C-alpha positions as a printed Julia matrix, in Angstrom:
153×3 Matrix{Float64}:
  -1.12   11.11  -25.33
  -1.26    8.45  -22.32
  -2.39    5.18  -23.1
  -2.78    3.43  -19.69
  -3.57   -0.39  -20.42
  -3.74   -3.01  -17.85
  -2.89   -6.64  -18.31
  -3.38   -9.1   -15.98
  -0.82  -12.23  -16.87
  -0.56  -11.64  -20.72
   0.07  -14.34  -22.74
   3.76  -14.26  -24.25
   2.37  -14.16  -28.06
  -0.19  -11.76  -27.02
   1.85   -9.46  -25.26
   4.47   -8.95  -27.72
   1.63   -8.35  -30.7
   0.07   -6.0   -28.16
   3.96   -4.24  -27.68
   4.24   -4.4   -31.03
   0.96   -2.02  -32.12
   0.89    0.29  -29.67
   4.84    1.08  -31.28
   2.94    1.51  -34.47
   0.89    4.38  -32.43
   3.38    5.75  -29.73
   6.41    7.53  -30.08
   7.79    5.97  -26.62
   5.83    2.79  -24.83
   7.23    2.46  -21.23
   6.43   -0.91  -19.26
   5.76   -0.2   -15.83
   5.07   -3.33  -13.73
   1.53   -2.8   -12.18
   3.05   -4.11   -8.23
   3.04   -0.29   -6.94
   1.12    1.4    -4.38
  -0.38    4.18   -5.47
  -2.41    7.06   -3.68
  -5.43    5.88   -4.79
  -4.75    2.57   -3.88
  -3.24    3.28   -0.41
  -6.97    5.37    0.49
  -8.97    2.31   -0.12
  -6.41    0.16    1.99
  -6.98    2.85    4.69
 -10.6     2.44    4.27
 -10.83   -1.24    4.45
  -8.83   -1.25    7.62
 -10.5    -1.9    11.22
 -10.31    1.31   13.27
  -6.98   -0.31   15.38
  -5.22   -1.18   12.96
  -6.3     2.32   10.88
  -4.7     4.21   13.78
  -1.54    2.03   13.54
  -1.0     3.0     9.96
  -1.68    6.6    10.14
   0.69    6.37   13.68
   3.36    5.07   10.96
   2.91    7.64    8.86
   3.17   10.58   11.1
   5.76    8.77   12.7
   8.16    8.7     9.51
   7.27    4.97    8.52
   8.81    3.76   12.19
   6.61    3.1    15.53
   7.27    1.25   18.39
   4.72   -1.22   18.62
   4.63   -0.2    22.84
   3.5     3.06   21.31
   0.33    1.82   19.77
  -0.38   -1.11   22.33
  -3.69    0.1    24.69
  -2.64   -0.46   28.27
   0.01   -3.09   27.3
  -2.6    -5.77   25.43
  -1.99   -7.54   22.46
  -1.91   -6.56   18.61
  -2.86   -9.55   16.99
  -5.79   -8.82   15.93
  -4.74   -5.38   14.33
  -1.53   -7.04   12.69
  -3.36   -9.48   10.95
  -6.09   -7.12    9.45
  -2.74   -5.39    7.23
  -2.62   -8.77    5.34
  -6.03  -10.12    5.36
  -7.31   -6.23    3.96
  -4.31   -6.57    1.45
  -5.43  -10.28    0.59
  -9.17   -9.42    0.21
  -8.49   -6.23   -2.26
  -6.13   -8.52   -4.71
  -9.42  -11.6    -4.64
 -12.12   -8.76   -4.93
 -14.06   -8.95   -8.18
 -12.94   -6.0    -9.31
  -9.36   -6.68   -7.66
  -8.64   -3.32   -5.88
  -5.45   -4.11   -6.68
  -2.77   -6.66   -8.12
  -2.11   -9.6    -6.08
   2.08   -8.7    -6.32
   1.5    -5.29   -4.25
   3.62   -5.63   -1.34
   2.26   -5.53    2.25
   2.9    -2.16    3.29
   2.86   -2.75    7.15
   5.95   -4.51    8.27
   5.48   -5.94   11.79
   8.87   -6.71   13.22
  10.05   -8.98   16.26
  13.58   -9.62   17.79
  13.53  -13.11   19.82
   9.69  -14.06   19.28
   8.23  -10.07   20.71
   6.7    -7.98   18.91
   9.24   -4.52   19.12
   7.64   -1.7    15.54
   6.19   -1.68   12.89
   7.42   -0.34   10.38
   5.69    1.05    7.33
   7.15    0.59    3.55
  10.72   -0.82    2.54
  13.91    1.03    1.77
  14.51    1.23   -2.33
  12.12    1.56   -5.64
   9.27   -0.16   -3.73
   9.22    1.97   -0.9
   5.35    2.78   -0.04
   6.1     5.43    2.66
   5.95    8.39    0.16
   2.83    7.34   -1.18
   0.76    6.25    2.7
   1.89    9.74    3.58
   0.05   11.87    0.72
  -3.13    9.61    0.12
  -3.18    9.88    4.31
  -1.79   13.32    3.95
  -5.21   13.94    2.11
  -7.6    12.23    4.08
  -6.88   14.69    7.56
  -6.93   17.65    4.92
 -10.78   15.66    4.33
 -11.17   15.43    8.32
 -10.61   18.93    9.02
  -7.04   18.0    11.06
  -4.17   19.95   10.51
  -1.83   17.81    6.99
   0.8    19.31    7.67
   1.11   17.18   11.05
   1.75   14.34    8.87
């Protein structure tokens, strides 16, 4: 049996009582912090991005999570609007009613600046919170639904 329960900002006393109740009925209870990307969340995030930002996210997935900024610039133009969309959509999803994802969810796309210039984008981070594999899986599903070749992702 698996039970999934989401409790946002629990009171410590309530949390202790809830865990005691669950321990009576389940041989093992595992607490998992809700600060991870899932394929469902990644897909919802991608679907809400404006077209230019969605193209950048897809390019990141296709290029192993890293892409030079010059590779996604259109005719040497600015990426300002596209980069801001990543944070804006994350914020909007956390504050939607009901929330689409928890506020603690980390921004998946990281613009990397050197000397004040945008030089590349990274998707995810190294370590246990790395979301690159999740986005790769989520966007491979998008590619299959579009009739694209998912192995190219």
